[in-house]
C-alpha positions as CSV (number, residue, x, y, z in Angstrom):
1,M,57.4,199.1,-106.0
2,D,59.8,197.6,-103.6
3,T,59.3,194.3,-101.7
4,V,58.4,196.0,-98.4
5,S,55.4,197.7,-99.9
6,L,54.3,194.5,-101.6
7,A,54.6,192.6,-98.4
8,G,52.5,195.4,-96.6
9,M,49.9,195.2,-99.3
10,A,49.7,191.4,-99.0
11,M,49.3,191.7,-95.2
12,N,46.6,194.3,-95.6
13,L,44.7,192.1,-98.1
14,Q,44.9,189.1,-95.9
15,S,43.7,191.2,-92.9
16,A,40.8,192.4,-94.9
17,R,39.9,188.8,-95.9
18,L,40.0,187.7,-92.3
19,Q,37.8,190.6,-91.2
20,Q,35.3,189.7,-93.9
21,A,35.3,186.0,-93.0
22,V,34.7,186.9,-89.3
23,G,32.0,189.3,-90.2
24,V,30.2,186.7,-92.3
25,A,30.5,184.1,-89.5
26,V,29.0,186.4,-86.9
27,L,26.2,187.4,-89.3
28,K,25.4,183.7,-89.9
29,K,25.2,183.1,-86.1
30,E,22.9,186.1,-85.7
31,M,20.7,184.9,-88.5
32,D,20.4,181.4,-86.9
33,A,19.5,183.0,-83.5
34,A,16.9,185.2,-85.1
35,A,15.4,182.2,-87.0
36,E,15.3,180.2,-83.7
37,S,13.6,183.2,-81.9
38,A,11.1,183.6,-84.7
39,Q,10.3,179.9,-84.6
40,G,9.6,180.0,-80.9
41,L,7.4,183.0,-81.3
42,L,5.4,181.3,-84.1
43,E,5.0,178.2,-81.9
44,M,3.7,180.4,-79.1
45,M,1.4,182.3,-81.4
46,G,-0.1,179.0,-82.6
47,S,-1.4,178.2,-79.1
48,P,-3.7,180.8,-77.7
49,Q,-3.5,179.2,-74.2
50,A,0.3,179.5,-74.2
51,L,0.1,183.1,-75.3
52,E,-2.5,184.0,-72.6
53,L,-0.4,182.3,-70.0
54,S,2.7,184.2,-71.0
55,V,0.9,187.5,-70.5
56,N,-1.3,186.6,-67.5
57,P,0.3,183.5,-65.8
58,H,-2.1,183.7,-62.8
59,V,-5.3,183.6,-64.9
60,G,-7.0,180.2,-64.9
61,A,-4.7,178.7,-62.2
62,R,-7.4,178.4,-59.6
63,L,-11.2,177.9,-59.5
64,D,-13.0,179.5,-56.6
65,V,-16.4,177.9,-56.0
66,K,-18.8,179.1,-53.3
67,A,-21.9,177.1,-52.6
């Protein structure tokens, strides 16, 4: 092997390592966002009033009384 092919292999290896590191970083961010979204959903599911208001925001806003 000559030095040119060794240098090319080293550059390819470094490029693959960088791509893997970037992929892992993006995956970690996506996992954090998914966990945050799931936590918000669980909090909303814990309160039936909040869940009802998210589906029907106008229900229960007014009380019409006729005498």
